[in-house]
C-alpha positions in Angstrom: 142.6 114.3 -239.8 143.6 113.8 -236.2 144.8 110.3 -235.5 143.2 108.9 -232.4 145.0 105.9 -231.1 144.4 103.9 -227.9 145.3 100.5 -226.6 143.3 98.2 -224.3 145.0 95.6 -222.2 143.2 92.6 -220.6 142.4 89.0 -221.3 141.0 89.0 -224.9 138.9 86.4 -226.6 137.0 86.5 -229.9 135.2 84.0 -232.1 136.8 83.4 -235.5 134.8 80.4 -236.8 131.7 78.3 -236.0 132.6 75.5 -233.7 130.1 73.3 -235.5 132.3 73.6 -238.6 135.8 73.5 -237.2 137.6 72.0 -234.2 136.7 73.9 -231.1 140.2 75.2 -230.5 140.2 76.6 -234.1 137.0 78.5 -233.5 138.4 81.3 -231.3 141.6 83.3 -230.5 142.5 83.9 -226.9 145.2 86.1 -225.4 145.5 85.7 -221.6 147.4 89.0 -221.4 146.2 90.6 -224.6 146.4 94.0 -226.2 144.0 95.6 -228.7 145.1 98.7 -230.5 142.3 101.0 -231.9 142.9 103.8 -234.3 140.2 106.1 -235.6 137.3 103.8 -234.8 138.9 100.6 -236.2 141.0 97.8 -234.7 144.5 97.9 -236.1 146.0 95.1 -234.1 145.1 92.5 -231.5 147.5 90.0 -229.9 149.7 89.3 -226.9 150.7 92.4 -224.9 154.3 91.3 -224.9 154.4 91.4 -228.7 152.5 94.6 -229.2 153.5 97.0 -226.4 156.8 97.6 -228.0 155.2 98.8 -231.2 153.3 101.6 -229.5 154.6 105.2 -229.5 155.1 106.8 -226.1 152.1 109.0 -226.8 149.6 106.1 -227.0 147.4 105.7 -223.9 147.1 102.1 -222.7 144.0 101.3 -220.6 144.6 98.2 -218.4 141.7 96.2 -217.0 142.3 93.7 -214.2 140.1 90.6 -213.8 138.3 91.4 -217.1 137.7 90.1 -220.5 137.5 92.0 -223.8 135.4 90.5 -226.6 133.4 91.7 -229.6 130.2 93.7 -229.0 127.1 91.5 -228.8 124.8 91.3 -231.8 121.0 91.0 -231.2 119.3 89.6 -234.4 115.7 90.0 -233.2 114.2 92.7 -230.9 111.2 95.0 -230.8 111.6 98.7 -229.9 107.9 99.3 -229.1 107.7 96.4 -226.7 110.3 97.9 -224.2 107.5 98.9 -221.9 105.8 95.6 -221.7 108.6 93.3 -220.8 107.5 90.8 -218.1 103.7 91.0 -219.0 101.9 88.0 -217.5 100.3 84.9 -218.9 99.7 84.6 -222.6 100.9 82.6 -225.6 101.8 84.3 -228.9 98.5 85.2 -230.6 96.8 86.4 -227.4 100.0 88.2 -226.3 99.9 90.3 -229.5 96.2 91.3 -228.9 96.5 91.8 -225.2 99.8 93.6 -224.9 101.7 94.3 -228.1 99.1 96.0 -230.3 98.0 98.6 -227.6 101.6 99.4 -226.8 102.6 99.8 -230.5 99.6 102.2 -231.1 101.4 104.9 -229.0 104.3 105.2 -231.5 102.5 107.5 -233.8 103.5 110.2 -231.3 107.1 111.3 -232.1 107.8 112.4 -228.5 106.8 108.9 -227.2 108.9 107.2 -229.9 111.9 109.4 -229.0 111.6 108.7 -225.3 111.4 104.9 -225.7 114.2 104.9 -228.3 116.5 106.6 -225.8 115.6 104.0 -223.0 115.9 101.2 -225.5 119.4 102.2 -226.8 120.7 102.8 -223.3 119.5 99.3 -222.3 121.2 97.7 -225.3 124.5 99.4 -224.6 124.3 98.7 -220.8 124.1 95.1 -221.8 127.0 95.2 -224.2 124.9 95.0 -227.4 126.4 97.2 -230.1 124.3 96.0 -233.1 120.7 95.0 -233.3 118.1 94.1 -235.9 115.1 96.1 -234.7 111.4 96.0 -235.4 109.7 99.4 -235.2 106.0 99.8 -235.0 103.9 100.4 -238.1 104.5 104.1 -237.7 107.3 105.9 -239.6 107.8 107.9 -236.4 109.1 104.9 -234.6 111.9 104.3 -237.1 112.8 108.0 -237.4 113.2 108.2 -233.7 115.3 105.1 -233.4 117.7 106.0 -236.2 118.0 109.6 -234.9 119.1 108.3 -231.5 121.4 105.6 -233.0 123.0 108.1 -235.4 124.0 110.4 -232.6 126.1 107.6 -231.1 127.4 106.3 -234.4 126.0 102.8 -233.8 125.7 100.1 -236.4 122.0 99.4 -236.3 119.4 97.9 -238.6 115.6 98.7 -238.3 112.4 98.8 -240.2 108.8 100.0 -240.0 106.3 97.1 -239.5 104.1 96.3 -242.5 100.7 95.1 -241.3 97.5 95.5 -243.4 95.2 92.9 -241.9 94.3 90.8 -238.8 95.2 93.5 -236.4 93.2 96.3 -234.8 91.9 99.0 -237.1 93.9 101.7 -235.2 97.1 99.8 -236.1 96.9 98.6 -239.7 98.4 100.3 -242.7 97.6 99.4 -246.3 99.7 97.6 -248.9 100.4 100.9 -250.7 101.0 103.1 -247.7 103.4 100.5 -246.2 105.4 100.6 -249.5 105.4 104.4 -249.7 106.3 104.8 -246.0 109.1 102.2 -246.2 110.5 103.8 -249.3 110.6 107.2 -247.7 112.5 105.7 -244.7 114.9 103.8 -247.0 115.7 107.0 -248.9 116.2 108.9 -245.6 118.2 106.4 -243.6 119.6 103.4 -245.4 123.4 103.6 -245.7 123.5 106.8 -243.7 126.5 106.5 -241.3 126.3 103.0 -239.9 122.6 102.5 -240.3 120.7 100.1 -242.5 117.0 99.5 -243.3 115.1 96.3 -243.0 111.9 95.6 -244.9 109.7 94.4 -242.1 106.4 92.5 -242.7 105.4 91.5 -239.1 104.5 88.0 -240.2 102.5 86.3 -242.9 99.1 86.4 -241.1 99.1 90.2 -240.8 100.0 90.9 -244.4 97.8 90.5 -247.5 99.4 88.9 -250.6 99.5 92.4 -252.1 101.6 93.7 -249.1 104.0 90.8 -249.2 104.4 91.4 -253.0 105.3 95.0 -252.4 107.8 94.0 -249.7 109.5 91.8 -252.3 109.4 94.7 -254.7 111.3 96.9 -252.3 114.0 94.2 -252.0 114.5 94.2 -255.8 114.5 98.0 -256.0 117.2 98.3 -253.3 119.4 95.1 -253.5 121.4 95.7 -250.2 118.3 96.1 -247.9 117.6 93.7 -245.1 114.4 91.8 -244.6 113.1 90.7 -241.2 109.9 88.8 -240.2 108.7 86.0 -237.9 108.3 82.3 -238.8 107.1 79.1 -237.1 107.1 80.4 -233.6 103.9 78.9 -232.4 101.8 75.9 -233.5 98.5 77.8 -233.7 100.3 80.5 -235.8 101.4 77.8 -238.2 97.8 76.4 -238.5 96.6 80.0 -239.2 99.2 80.4 -242.0 98.0 77.2 -243.6 94.4 78.4 -243.5 95.4 81.8 -245.0 97.7 80.5 -247.7 96.4 77.0 -248.5 98.1 77.0 -251.9 101.6 77.2 -250.3 103.4 74.0 -249.3 104.7 75.3 -245.9 105.1 78.5 -243.9 108.5 79.4 -245.5 107.0 78.9 -248.9 104.7 81.9 -248.3 107.8 84.1 -248.0 109.6 82.4 -250.7 106.7 82.9 -253.2 106.9 86.7 -252.5 110.7 86.7 -253.0 111.5 87.5 -249.4 114.3 85.0 -248.9 118.0 86.0 -249.5 121.4 86.7 -247.9 120.1 89.6 -245.8 116.8 88.0 -244.8 116.4 87.0 -241.1 113.5 84.9 -239.9 112.9 85.1 -236.1 112.2 81.9 -234.1 111.9 79.0 -236.6 111.0 76.7 -233.6 108.9 74.3 -235.7 110.7 74.2 -239.1 110.9 71.1 -241.2 114.0 69.8 -243.0 112.7 71.1 -246.3 112.4 74.6 -244.9 115.9 74.5 -243.4 117.3 73.3 -246.7 115.7 76.2 -248.5 116.9 78.7 -245.9 120.5 77.4 -246.4 120.1 77.5 -250.3 119.1 81.1 -250.2 121.6 82.2 -247.6 118.7 83.3 -245.3 119.3 83.3 -241.5 117.3 82.4 -238.3 117.3 84.4 -235.1 117.2 82.0 -232.2 115.2 83.6 -229.4 115.4 81.1 -226.4 114.1 83.4 -223.7 110.9 84.4 -225.5 110.3 80.9 -226.8 110.3 79.7 -223.2 108.3 82.7 -221.8 105.5 82.3 -224.4 105.6 78.5 -224.2 106.3 78.4 -228.0 108.7 75.4 -228.0 112.4 74.5 -228.3 114.5 75.6 -231.3 116.4 72.7 -232.9 119.9 74.2 -233.3 121.5 70.9 -234.3 119.0 70.6 -237.2 119.9 74.1 -238.4 123.6 73.2 -238.1 123.1 70.1 -240.1 121.6 72.1 -242.9 124.3 74.8 -242.5 121.8 77.6 -241.9 123.2 80.8 -240.5 121.9 81.4 -237.0 122.1 84.5 -234.8 120.8 85.1 -231.3 117.8 87.3 -230.4 116.6 88.6 -227.1 113.1 89.3 -228.6 112.3 92.0 -226.1 109.4 92.2 -225.0 108.4 88.5 -224.9 112.1 88.0 -224.1 112.6 89.2 -220.5 116.2 90.5 -220.6 118.2 92.8 -222.9 121.2 90.8 -221.8 122.8 88.5 -224.3 124.6 86.7 -221.4 121.2 85.9 -219.9 119.9 84.9 -223.4 122.7 82.4 -223.7 121.8 81.1 -220.2 118.4 80.3 -221.6 119.8 78.9 -224.9 121.9 76.4 -222.9 118.7 75.2 -221.1 116.8 74.9 -224.4 119.5 72.6 -225.7 119.6 70.6 -222.5 115.9 69.9 -222.8 116.5 68.4 -226.2 119.5 66.2 -225.0 121.9 68.5 -226.9 124.9 70.5 -225.7 125.7 74.2 -226.2 129.4 74.8 -225.5 130.6 78.2 -224.2 132.5 78.7 -227.5 129.4 78.1 -229.6 127.6 80.5 -227.3 130.3 83.1 -227.9 129.9 82.5 -231.6 126.1 82.9 -231.6 126.3 86.2 -229.6 129.0 87.8 -231.8 130.3 86.3 -235.1 127.2 84.2 -235.7 125.1 87.3 -235.5 127.4 89.2 -237.8 127.3 86.3 -240.3 123.5 86.2 -240.1 123.6 89.9 -241.0 126.4 89.6 -243.6 128.5 92.0 -241.6 131.3 89.7 -240.4 133.9 91.8 -242.4 133.0 94.8 -240.1 131.8 93.5 -236.7 131.4 90.4 -234.6 135.2 89.7 -234.2 138.3 91.7 -233.3 140.4 91.2 -236.4 142.6 94.1 -237.6 140.5 96.2 -240.0 137.2 95.7 -238.3 135.1 98.4 -236.6 136.0 98.8 -232.9 132.7 97.6 -231.4 133.7 95.8 -228.2 132.8 95.1 -224.6 134.7 94.8 -221.4 133.3 92.2 -219.0 134.1 92.3 -215.3 134.9 89.0 -213.6 134.1 90.7 -210.2 130.8 92.3 -211.2 128.9 90.6 -208.4 130.1 88.8 -205.2 128.9 85.4 -206.4 130.5 85.9 -209.9 133.8 87.0 -208.3 133.8 83.9 -205.9 132.8 81.5 -208.7 135.5 82.9 -211.1 138.2 82.1 -208.5 137.2 78.4 -208.8 137.4 78.4 -212.6 140.5 76.8 -214.1 140.0 77.3 -217.9 138.8 79.8 -220.4 135.9 77.5 -221.2 134.8 77.4 -217.6 135.2 81.2 -217.2 133.1 81.8 -220.4 130.4 79.4 -219.1 130.3 81.1 -215.7 129.9 84.5 -217.4 127.0 83.1 -219.5 125.2 81.6 -216.6 125.8 84.2 -213.8 126.4 87.3 -215.9 124.0 90.1 -216.8 124.1 93.8 -217.4 126.2 94.3 -214.2 129.0 92.2 -215.9 129.4 94.8 -218.7 131.7 97.4 -217.3 132.2 99.3 -220.6 130.8 99.2 -224.1 132.5 100.8 -227.2 131.1 101.6 -230.6 133.5 102.5 -233.4 136.1 103.1 -230.8 134.0 105.5 -228.7 132.9 104.8 -225.1 129.1 104.6 -225.3 128.5 103.0 -221.9 130.4 102.9 -218.6 128.9 101.1 -215.6 
């Protein structure tokens, strides 16, 4: 096997712990003049350039980036492939949004050519924005997941996706059945789960669009394949919560519906959680389940403000989600910009180091992948991004006023977007160059 070794020199920062659980300065590592050495797709060392340069052989190429910052690739814990073409659609809240925009768009994904075309655009957008791993909803068609995984496999990306399970309360042209959703999901699991860097997620859209039979079969898949993921939505919108109460009157709260069907667990990610109660947070923490915080879409659809301090109090794992297409940007930097505002509206603070955590290590922990991605420790997969301090004239000017790492990070997260990402690497391979 040929040894491929390269080194990357720039300012380097990565999250190593949750700032809510340790002193802020113990939550990250920073090397002002840093060096990261990558060998065969994995990071083999990261530290001060002055210490590591001497360890390199003369044959190792060193790529140097001026006025730039290297950090771990971003991790998006909630996003919809079929909604790529409806980003920025006007004027609805959640339930009307689904009927007006989402369901008609998703109906097109029975066509493999359409699914392949959108998958290509979708993955390019992720990588252009520095996102190297995402937890992705397909449509209810197997074709959507086949197309997405085919495109992701070509680039050796670490991605997680699943076919939507939806057998009621949706247009006739878009529903499956409890049995067909089980059979189709099983076929996709056998074809894709664990292939290269790909994982499968059992994906009931949300409780109102699945019968009890379908939810039971979703739970059955999780027992048959113990290392699968599970993704769904919870407590996004007040009308949705009332609807769940009417459909499942025997359950004590929204989360209890999923709990009853054995859908909670260490690889279960619940999108939104805007209106959770303490009891639900406690149960999420007990089962090791995670929440995907989606600030942009929660504001765009008028759903409400996620209570991050409550989730922290209960020690619930939280990742960040763009929630394309109710979210209006693939950029995790722009998503953090909105997250900061969501906290401000609740009289809470979101520090730049907590933001870095949410976009990288927090997402990896939510997905139980922190031993592989989300940080730059030796031995992890070389998924990383290079952020350009001079990406725009305003960013460049503002950075010259910044006097600390904290301020620079905050400026990146408020003024940064896809233009800020100069290069994206997956398993050591360059997958996007601006």
